[in-house]
N, CA, C, O and CB atoms as a CASP TS submission, in Angstrom:
PFRMAT TS
TARGET T0000
AUTHOR 0000-0000-0000
METHOD Language model
MODEL 1
PARENT N/A
ATOM      1  N   MET     1      78.001  81.516  78.660  1.00  0.00           N
ATOM      2  CA  MET     1      79.435  81.309  78.698  1.00  0.00           C
ATOM      3  C   MET     1      79.959  81.353  80.136  1.00  0.00           C
ATOM      4  O   MET     1      80.906  80.639  80.466  1.00  0.00           O
ATOM      5  CB  MET     1      80.140  82.359  77.843  1.00  0.00           C
ATOM      6  N   LEU     2      79.352  82.185  80.997  1.00  0.00           N
ATOM      7  CA  LEU     2      79.851  82.327  82.373  1.00  0.00           C
ATOM      8  C   LEU     2      79.856  81.014  83.134  1.00  0.00           C
ATOM      9  O   LEU     2      80.780  80.759  83.906  1.00  0.00           O
ATOM     10  CB  LEU     2      79.016  83.334  83.125  1.00  0.00           C
ATOM     11  N   GLU     3      78.853  80.179  82.939  1.00  0.00           N
ATOM     12  CA  GLU     3      78.804  78.908  83.668  1.00  0.00           C
ATOM     13  C   GLU     3      79.893  77.931  83.212  1.00  0.00           C
ATOM     14  O   GLU     3      80.181  76.960  83.912  1.00  0.00           O
ATOM     15  CB  GLU     3      77.435  78.264  83.495  1.00  0.00           C
ATOM     16  N   ARG     4      80.490  78.176  82.064  1.00  0.00           N
ATOM     17  CA  ARG     4      81.535  77.296  81.534  1.00  0.00           C
ATOM     18  C   ARG     4      82.939  77.896  81.679  1.00  0.00           C
ATOM     19  O   ARG     4      83.922  77.300  81.240  1.00  0.00           O
ATOM     20  CB  ARG     4      81.260  76.993  80.069  1.00  0.00           C
ATOM     21  N   ILE     5      83.023  79.075  82.295  1.00  0.00           N
ATOM     22  CA  ILE     5      84.301  79.770  82.432  1.00  0.00           C
ATOM     23  C   ILE     5      85.285  78.902  83.209  1.00  0.00           C
ATOM     24  O   ILE     5      84.917  78.314  84.226  1.00  0.00           O
ATOM     25  CB  ILE     5      84.111  81.134  83.133  1.00  0.00           C
ATOM     26  N   GLY     6      86.496  78.817  82.756  1.00  0.00           N
ATOM     27  CA  GLY     6      87.512  77.998  83.405  1.00  0.00           C
ATOM     28  C   GLY     6      87.603  76.584  82.867  1.00  0.00           C
ATOM     29  O   GLY     6      88.490  75.826  83.262  1.00  0.00           O
ATOM     30  N   THR     7      86.697  76.217  81.968  1.00  0.00           N
ATOM     31  CA  THR     7      86.756  74.898  81.345  1.00  0.00           C
ATOM     32  C   THR     7      87.999  74.831  80.461  1.00  0.00           C
ATOM     33  O   THR     7      88.179  75.674  79.583  1.00  0.00           O
ATOM     34  CB  THR     7      85.463  74.605  80.515  1.00  0.00           C
ATOM     35  N   PRO     8      88.859  73.831  80.689  1.00  0.00           N
ATOM     36  CA  PRO     8      90.074  73.747  79.868  1.00  0.00           C
ATOM     37  C   PRO     8      89.752  73.715  78.369  1.00  0.00           C
ATOM     38  O   PRO     8      88.844  73.010  77.930  1.00  0.00           O
ATOM     39  CB  PRO     8      90.880  72.501  80.251  1.00  0.00           C
ATOM     40  N   PHE     9      90.501  74.479  77.611  1.00  0.00           N
ATOM     41  CA  PHE     9      90.435  74.577  76.149  1.00  0.00           C
ATOM     42  C   PHE     9      89.201  75.317  75.626  1.00  0.00           C
ATOM     43  O   PHE     9      88.975  75.346  74.416  1.00  0.00           O
ATOM     44  CB  PHE     9      90.465  73.203  75.559  1.00  0.00           C
ATOM     45  N   LEU    10      88.408  75.909  76.505  1.00  0.00           N
ATOM     46  CA  LEU    10      87.278  76.722  76.076  1.00  0.00           C
ATOM     47  C   LEU    10      87.788  78.137  75.825  1.00  0.00           C
ATOM     48  O   LEU    10      88.395  78.743  76.707  1.00  0.00           O
ATOM     49  CB  LEU    10      86.124  76.711  77.141  1.00  0.00           C
ATOM     50  N   THR    11      87.549  78.660  74.641  1.00  0.00           N
ATOM     51  CA  THR    11      87.992  80.005  74.310  1.00  0.00           C
ATOM     52  C   THR    11      87.002  80.676  73.373  1.00  0.00           C
ATOM     53  O   THR    11      86.289  80.014  72.619  1.00  0.00           O
ATOM     54  CB  THR    11      89.384  79.973  73.680  1.00  0.00           C
ATOM     55  N   THR    12      86.970  81.985  73.432  1.00  0.00           N
ATOM     56  CA  THR    12      86.172  82.762  72.486  1.00  0.00           C
ATOM     57  C   THR    12      87.073  83.465  71.481  1.00  0.00           C
ATOM     58  O   THR    12      86.607  84.176  70.592  1.00  0.00           O
ATOM     59  CB  THR    12      85.300  83.788  73.226  1.00  0.00           C
ATOM     60  N   LYS    13      88.377  83.248  71.644  1.00  0.00           N
ATOM     61  CA  LYS    13      89.348  83.905  70.769  1.00  0.00           C
ATOM     62  C   LYS    13      89.739  82.999  69.612  1.00  0.00           C
ATOM     63  O   LYS    13      89.774  81.775  69.740  1.00  0.00           O
ATOM     64  CB  LYS    13      90.593  84.312  71.560  1.00  0.00           C
ATOM     65  N   GLU    14      90.029  83.624  68.490  1.00  0.00           N
ATOM     66  CA  GLU    14      90.418  82.863  67.305  1.00  0.00           C
ATOM     67  C   GLU    14      91.754  82.152  67.497  1.00  0.00           C
ATOM     68  O   GLU    14      91.957  81.053  66.981  1.00  0.00           O
ATOM     69  CB  GLU    14      90.493  83.781  66.097  1.00  0.00           C
ATOM     70  N   ARG    15      92.670  82.785  68.247  1.00  0.00           N
ATOM     71  CA  ARG    15      94.001  82.208  68.426  1.00  0.00           C
ATOM     72  C   ARG    15      94.305  81.915  69.895  1.00  0.00           C
ATOM     73  O   ARG    15      95.460  82.021  70.309  1.00  0.00           O
ATOM     74  CB  ARG    15      95.056  83.146  67.858  1.00  0.00           C
ATOM     75  N   GLY    16      93.306  81.553  70.687  1.00  0.00           N
ATOM     76  CA  GLY    16      93.511  81.267  72.101  1.00  0.00           C
ATOM     77  C   GLY    16      93.579  79.777  72.368  1.00  0.00           C
ATOM     78  O   GLY    16      93.127  78.965  71.562  1.00  0.00           O
ATOM     79  N   THR    17      94.154  79.427  73.519  1.00  0.00           N
ATOM     80  CA  THR    17      94.217  78.015  73.902  1.00  0.00           C
ATOM     81  C   THR    17      93.136  77.653  74.909  1.00  0.00           C
ATOM     82  O   THR    17      92.768  76.485  75.029  1.00  0.00           O
ATOM     83  CB  THR    17      95.584  77.686  74.478  1.00  0.00           C
ATOM     84  N   GLY    18      92.618  78.655  75.643  1.00  0.00           N
ATOM     85  CA  GLY    18      91.590  78.387  76.629  1.00  0.00           C
ATOM     86  C   GLY    18      92.126  77.759  77.900  1.00  0.00           C
ATOM     87  O   GLY    18      91.380  77.097  78.622  1.00  0.00           O
ATOM     88  N   LEU    19      93.396  77.951  78.186  1.00  0.00           N
ATOM     89  CA  LEU    19      93.980  77.344  79.385  1.00  0.00           C
ATOM     90  C   LEU    19      94.232  78.345  80.510  1.00  0.00           C
ATOM     91  O   LEU    19      94.415  77.928  81.654  1.00  0.00           O
ATOM     92  CB  LEU    19      95.273  76.664  79.028  1.00  0.00           C
ATOM     93  N   GLY    20      94.248  79.629  80.235  1.00  0.00           N
ATOM     94  CA  GLY    20      94.614  80.637  81.231  1.00  0.00           C
ATOM     95  C   GLY    20      93.775  80.586  82.494  1.00  0.00           C
ATOM     96  O   GLY    20      94.325  80.466  83.589  1.00  0.00           O
ATOM     97  N   LEU    21      92.457  80.673  82.372  1.00  0.00           N
ATOM     98  CA  LEU    21      91.597  80.662  83.547  1.00  0.00           C
ATOM     99  C   LEU    21      91.558  79.296  84.217  1.00  0.00           C
ATOM    100  O   LEU    21      91.420  79.217  85.438  1.00  0.00           O
ATOM    101  CB  LEU    21      90.198  81.087  83.169  1.00  0.00           C
ATOM    102  N   ALA    22      91.675  78.232  83.456  1.00  0.00           N
ATOM    103  CA  ALA    22      91.707  76.889  84.048  1.00  0.00           C
ATOM    104  C   ALA    22      92.934  76.743  84.949  1.00  0.00           C
ATOM    105  O   ALA    22      92.842  76.169  86.034  1.00  0.00           O
ATOM    106  CB  ALA    22      91.717  75.798  82.939  1.00  0.00           C
ATOM    107  N   ILE    23      94.067  77.253  84.507  1.00  0.00           N
ATOM    108  CA  ILE    23      95.293  77.207  85.310  1.00  0.00           C
ATOM    109  C   ILE    23      95.129  78.073  86.551  1.00  0.00           C
ATOM    110  O   ILE    23      95.501  77.655  87.648  1.00  0.00           O
ATOM    111  CB  ILE    23      96.517  77.675  84.482  1.00  0.00           C
ATOM    112  N   CYS    24      94.576  79.278  86.393  1.00  0.00           N
ATOM    113  CA  CYS    24      94.345  80.175  87.535  1.00  0.00           C
ATOM    114  C   CYS    24      93.414  79.536  88.553  1.00  0.00           C
ATOM    115  O   CYS    24      93.663  79.626  89.755  1.00  0.00           O
ATOM    116  CB  CYS    24      93.759  81.511  87.061  1.00  0.00           C
ATOM    117  N   GLN    25      92.352  78.895  88.096  1.00  0.00           N
ATOM    118  CA  GLN    25      91.418  78.251  89.022  1.00  0.00           C
ATOM    119  C   GLN    25      92.097  77.116  89.777  1.00  0.00           C
ATOM    120  O   GLN    25      91.813  76.912  90.958  1.00  0.00           O
ATOM    121  CB  GLN    25      90.191  77.721  88.266  1.00  0.00           C
ATOM    122  N   ASN    26      92.973  76.383  89.133  1.00  0.00           N
ATOM    123  CA  ASN    26      93.703  75.296  89.787  1.00  0.00           C
ATOM    124  C   ASN    26      94.627  75.845  90.875  1.00  0.00           C
ATOM    125  O   ASN    26      94.700  75.282  91.968  1.00  0.00           O
ATOM    126  CB  ASN    26      94.517  74.493  88.751  1.00  0.00           C
ATOM    127  N   ILE    27      95.323  76.928  90.584  1.00  0.00           N
ATOM    128  CA  ILE    27      96.203  77.565  91.572  1.00  0.00           C
ATOM    129  C   ILE    27      95.373  78.080  92.750  1.00  0.00           C
ATOM    130  O   ILE    27      95.739  77.874  93.907  1.00  0.00           O
ATOM    131  CB  ILE    27      97.012  78.729  90.925  1.00  0.00           C
ATOM    132  N   ALA    28      94.263  78.747  92.456  1.00  0.00           N
ATOM    133  CA  ALA    28      93.398  79.276  93.511  1.00  0.00           C
ATOM    134  C   ALA    28      92.881  78.151  94.400  1.00  0.00           C
ATOM    135  O   ALA    28      92.869  78.286  95.624  1.00  0.00           O
ATOM    136  CB  ALA    28      92.221  80.055  92.904  1.00  0.00           C
ATOM    137  N   LEU    29      92.462  77.062  93.806  1.00  0.00           N
ATOM    138  CA  LEU    29      91.954  75.912  94.560  1.00  0.00           C
ATOM    139  C   LEU    29      93.012  75.363  95.513  1.00  0.00           C
ATOM    140  O   LEU    29      92.707  75.032  96.659  1.00  0.00           O
ATOM    141  CB  LEU    29      91.491  74.808  93.601  1.00  0.00           C
ATOM    142  N   LYS    30      94.250  75.266  95.044  1.00  0.00           N
ATOM    143  CA  LYS    30      95.335  74.729  95.880  1.00  0.00           C
ATOM    144  C   LYS    30      95.671  75.633  97.060  1.00  0.00           C
ATOM    145  O   LYS    30      96.274  75.184  98.034  1.00  0.00           O
ATOM    146  CB  LYS    30      96.580  74.517  95.040  1.00  0.00           C
ATOM    147  N   HIS    31      95.285  76.900  96.979  1.00  0.00           N
ATOM    148  CA  HIS    31      95.584  77.861  98.042  1.00  0.00           C
ATOM    149  C   HIS    31      94.328  78.332  98.776  1.00  0.00           C
ATOM    150  O   HIS    31      94.338  79.369  99.439  1.00  0.00           O
ATOM    151  CB  HIS    31      96.314  79.058  97.463  1.00  0.00           C
ATOM    152  N   ASP    32      93.245  77.554  98.650  1.00  0.00           N
ATOM    153  CA  ASP    32      91.965  77.874  99.295  1.00  0.00           C
ATOM    154  C   ASP    32      91.460  79.271  98.938  1.00  0.00           C
ATOM    155  O   ASP    32      90.807  79.925  99.751  1.00  0.00           O
ATOM    156  CB  ASP    32      92.102  77.757 100.803  1.00  0.00           C
ATOM    157  N   ALA    33      91.757  79.717  97.741  1.00  0.00           N
ATOM    158  CA  ALA    33      91.303  81.024  97.267  1.00  0.00           C
ATOM    159  C   ALA    33      89.970  80.869  96.532  1.00  0.00           C
ATOM    160  O   ALA    33      89.573  79.768  96.152  1.00  0.00           O
ATOM    161  CB  ALA    33      92.369  81.676  96.338  1.00  0.00           C
ATOM    162  N   VAL    34      89.306  81.981  96.348  1.00  0.00           N
ATOM    163  CA  VAL    34      88.023  82.001  95.640  1.00  0.00           C
ATOM    164  C   VAL    34      88.161  82.927  94.436  1.00  0.00           C
ATOM    165  O   VAL    34      88.680  84.037  94.549  1.00  0.00           O
ATOM    166  CB  VAL    34      86.851  82.470  96.582  1.00  0.00           C
ATOM    167  N   MET    35      87.692  82.458  93.289  1.00  0.00           N
ATOM    168  CA  MET    35      87.665  83.289  92.094  1.00  0.00           C
ATOM    169  C   MET    35      86.221  83.706  91.839  1.00  0.00           C
ATOM    170  O   MET    35      85.310  82.878  91.860  1.00  0.00           O
ATOM    171  CB  MET    35      88.263  82.535  90.860  1.00  0.00           C
ATOM    172  N   GLU    36      86.024  85.005  91.597  1.00  0.00           N
ATOM    173  CA  GLU    36      84.696  85.527  91.299  1.00  0.00           C
ATOM    174  C   GLU    36      84.734  86.219  89.944  1.00  0.00           C
ATOM    175  O   GLU    36      85.725  86.854  89.584  1.00  0.00           O
ATOM    176  CB  GLU    36      84.212  86.505  92.410  1.00  0.00           C
ATOM    177  N   PHE    37      83.646  86.088  89.200  1.00  0.00           N
ATOM    178  CA  PHE    37      83.550  86.662  87.865  1.00  0.00           C
ATOM    179  C   PHE    37      82.338  87.577  87.795  1.00  0.00           C
ATOM    180  O   PHE    37      81.252  87.216  88.251  1.00  0.00           O
ATOM    181  CB  PHE    37      83.461  85.554  86.790  1.00  0.00           C
ATOM    182  N   ALA    38      82.524  88.754  87.228  1.00  0.00           N
ATOM    183  CA  ALA    38      81.422  89.693  87.001  1.00  0.00           C
ATOM    184  C   ALA    38      81.524  90.161  85.561  1.00  0.00           C
ATOM    185  O   ALA    38      82.593  90.575  85.111  1.00  0.00           O
ATOM    186  CB  ALA    38      81.467  90.911  88.008  1.00  0.00           C
ATOM    187  N   THR    39      80.432  90.098  84.849  1.00  0.00           N
ATOM    188  CA  THR    39      80.469  90.458  83.438  1.00  0.00           C
ATOM    189  C   THR    39      79.361  91.448  83.098  1.00  0.00           C
ATOM    190  O   THR    39      78.279  91.430  83.684  1.00  0.00           O
ATOM    191  CB  THR    39      80.346  89.209  82.565  1.00  0.00           C
ATOM    192  N   ASP    40      79.661  92.303  82.144  1.00  0.00           N
ATOM    193  CA  ASP    40      78.666  93.232  81.597  1.00  0.00           C
ATOM    194  C   ASP    40      79.041  93.513  80.146  1.00  0.00           C
ATOM    195  O   ASP    40      79.886  92.815  79.584  1.00  0.00           O
ATOM    196  CB  ASP    40      78.594  94.569  82.436  1.00  0.00           C
ATOM    197  N   THR    41      78.440  94.503  79.545  1.00  0.00           N
ATOM    198  CA  THR    41      78.670  94.773  78.117  1.00  0.00           C
ATOM    199  C   THR    41      80.086  95.245  77.815  1.00  0.00           C
ATOM    200  O   THR    41      80.533  95.176  76.670  1.00  0.00           O
ATOM    201  CB  THR    41      77.689  95.810  77.628  1.00  0.00           C
ATOM    202  N   SER    42      80.801  95.729  78.842  1.00  0.00           N
ATOM    203  CA  SER    42      82.173  96.206  78.601  1.00  0.00           C
ATOM    204  C   SER    42      83.224  95.116  78.776  1.00  0.00           C
ATOM    205  O   SER    42      84.383  95.315  78.412  1.00  0.00           O
ATOM    206  CB  SER    42      82.488  97.355  79.532  1.00  0.00           C
ATOM    207  N   GLY    43      82.836  93.968  79.328  1.00  0.00           N
ATOM    208  CA  GLY    43      83.792  92.878  79.506  1.00  0.00           C
ATOM    209  C   GLY    43      83.539  92.107  80.786  1.00  0.00           C
ATOM    210  O   GLY    43      82.473  92.208  81.393  1.00  0.00           O
ATOM    211  N   THR    44      84.538  91.334  81.186  1.00  0.00           N
ATOM    212  CA  THR    44      84.436  90.502  82.383  1.00  0.00           C
ATOM    213  C   THR    44      85.557  90.848  83.349  1.00  0.00           C
ATOM    214  O   THR    44      86.710  91.010  82.951  1.00  0.00           O
ATOM    215  CB  THR    44      84.482  89.002  82.018  1.00  0.00           C
ATOM    216  N   ARG    45      85.202  90.958  84.627  1.00  0.00           N
ATOM    217  CA  ARG    45      86.170  91.249  85.682  1.00  0.00           C
ATOM    218  C   ARG    45      86.350  89.980  86.521  1.00  0.00           C
ATOM    219  O   ARG    45      85.375  89.343  86.921  1.00  0.00           O
ATOM    220  CB  ARG    45      85.699  92.463  86.575  1.00  0.00           C
ATOM    221  N   VAL    46      87.604  89.626  86.777  1.00  0.00           N
ATOM    222  CA  VAL    46      87.925  88.452  87.581  1.00  0.00           C
ATOM    223  C   VAL    46      88.586  88.919  88.864  1.00  0.00           C
ATOM    224  O   VAL    46      89.538  89.699  88.834  1.00  0.00           O
ATOM    225  CB  VAL    46      88.848  87.463  86.805  1.00  0.00           C
ATOM    226  N   SER    47      88.077  88.440  89.994  1.00  0.00           N
ATOM    227  CA  SER    47      88.676  88.741  91.297  1.00  0.00           C
ATOM    228  C   SER    47      89.137  87.438  91.923  1.00  0.00           C
ATOM    229  O   SER    47      88.427  86.434  91.882  1.00  0.00           O
ATOM    230  CB  SER    47      87.669  89.484  92.234  1.00  0.00           C
ATOM    231  N   VAL    48      90.327  87.459  92.501  1.00  0.00           N
ATOM    232  CA  VAL    48      90.846  86.293  93.204  1.00  0.00           C
ATOM    233  C   VAL    48      91.075  86.712  94.649  1.00  0.00           C
ATOM    234  O   VAL    48      91.794  87.674  94.922  1.00  0.00           O
ATOM    235  CB  VAL    48      92.172  85.747  92.540  1.00  0.00           C
ATOM    236  N   LYS    49      90.458  85.984  95.567  1.00  0.00           N
ATOM    237  CA  LYS    49      90.556  86.324  96.985  1.00  0.00           C
ATOM    238  C   LYS    49      91.220  85.168  97.737  1.00  0.00           C
ATOM    239  O   LYS    49      90.694  84.056  97.797  1.00  0.00           O
ATOM    240  CB  LYS    49      89.149  86.638  97.582  1.00  0.00           C
ATOM    241  N   PHE    50      92.398  85.468  98.313  1.00  0.00           N
ATOM    242  CA  PHE    50      93.145  84.479  99.072  1.00  0.00           C
ATOM    243  C   PHE    50      92.873  84.664 100.556  1.00  0.00           C
ATOM    244  O   PHE    50      92.741  85.796 101.021  1.00  0.00           O
ATOM    245  CB  PHE    50      94.653  84.583  98.778  1.00  0.00           C
ATOM    246  N   PRO    51      92.788  83.567 101.312  1.00  0.00           N
ATOM    247  CA  PRO    51      92.569  83.684 102.753  1.00  0.00           C
ATOM    248  C   PRO    51      93.823  84.213 103.444  1.00  0.00           C
ATOM    249  O   PRO    51      94.932  84.019 102.948  1.00  0.00           O
ATOM    250  CB  PRO    51      92.163  82.323 103.352  1.00  0.00           C
ATOM    251  N   LEU    52      93.654  84.874 104.579  1.00  0.00           N
ATOM    252  CA  LEU    52      94.770  85.430 105.320  1.00  0.00           C
ATOM    253  C   LEU    52      95.349  84.455 106.346  1.00  0.00           C
ATOM    254  O   LEU    52      96.321  84.793 107.023  1.00  0.00           O
ATOM    255  CB  LEU    52      94.336  86.691 106.007  1.00  0.00           C
ATOM    256  N   LYS    53      94.787  83.277 106.477  1.00  0.00           N
ATOM    257  CA  LYS    53      95.246  82.328 107.485  1.00  0.00           C
ATOM    258  C   LYS    53      96.736  82.062 107.337  1.00  0.00           C
ATOM    259  O   LYS    53      97.236  81.811 106.240  1.00  0.00           O
ATOM    260  CB  LYS    53      94.464  81.017 107.384  1.00  0.00           C
ATOM    261  N   GLY    54      97.430  82.123 108.461  1.00  0.00           N
ATOM    262  CA  GLY    54      98.862  81.842 108.474  1.00  0.00           C
ATOM    263  C   GLY    54      99.734  82.979 107.970  1.00  0.00           C
ATOM    264  O   GLY    54     100.960  82.860 107.981  1.00  0.00           O
ATOM    265  N   LEU    55      99.144  84.059 107.535  1.00  0.00           N
ATOM    266  CA  LEU    55      99.912  85.158 106.966  1.00  0.00           C
ATOM    267  C   LEU    55     100.867  85.769 107.968  1.00  0.00           C
ATOM    268  O   LEU    55     101.990  86.129 107.616  1.00  0.00           O
ATOM    269  CB  LEU    55      98.986  86.217 106.438  1.00  0.00           C
ATOM    270  N   PHE    56     100.433  85.892 109.220  1.00  0.00           N
ATOM    271  CA  PHE    56     101.248  86.534 110.243  1.00  0.00           C
ATOM    272  C   PHE    56     101.798  85.548 111.272  1.00  0.00           C
ATOM    273  O   PHE    56     102.232  85.964 112.347  1.00  0.00           O
ATOM    274  CB  PHE    56     100.441  87.593 110.942  1.00  0.00           C
ATOM    275  N   SER    57     101.788  84.274 110.968  1.00  0.00           N
ATOM    276  CA  SER    57     102.201  83.256 111.949  1.00  0.00           C
ATOM    277  C   SER    57     103.678  83.337 112.288  1.00  0.00           C
ATOM    278  O   SER    57     104.075  82.895 113.366  1.00  0.00           O
ATOM    279  CB  SER    57     101.884  81.871 111.426  1.00  0.00           C
ATOM    280  N   SER    58     104.506  83.884 111.410  1.00  0.00           N
ATOM    281  CA  SER    58     105.947  83.957 111.684  1.00  0.00           C
ATOM    282  C   SER    58     106.341  85.277 112.324  1.00  0.00           C
ATOM    283  O   SER    58     107.508  85.473 112.665  1.00  0.00           O
ATOM    284  CB  SER    58     106.736  83.759 110.403  1.00  0.00           C
ATOM    285  N   VAL    59     105.383  86.193 112.492  1.00  0.00           N
ATOM    286  CA  VAL    59     105.665  87.501 113.101  1.00  0.00           C
ATOM    287  C   VAL    59     105.652  87.351 114.615  1.00  0.00           C
ATOM    288  O   VAL    59     104.736  86.750 115.176  1.00  0.00           O
ATOM    289  CB  VAL    59     104.625  88.578 112.644  1.00  0.00           C
ATOM    290  N   LYS    60     106.666  87.897 115.273  1.00  0.00           N
ATOM    291  CA  LYS    60     106.735  87.797 116.739  1.00  0.00           C
ATOM    292  C   LYS    60     106.365  89.076 117.392  1.00  0.00           C
ATOM    293  O   LYS    60     106.370  89.167 118.619  1.00  0.00           O
ATOM    294  CB  LYS    60     108.104  87.390 117.189  1.00  0.00           C
TER
END
């Protein structure tokens, strides 16, 4: 399942749409962010890492 994570409309839930992670991945991509997934028997952890470029460009 991990290799297919973020595929639109893919869900393991009975009443899910499977769009949440696909939307998050699209937002991350537009902002040069990286999404990482780690899974074990207790569940899956998602980390989103945004670059700091330009963060302090307006500070004088």
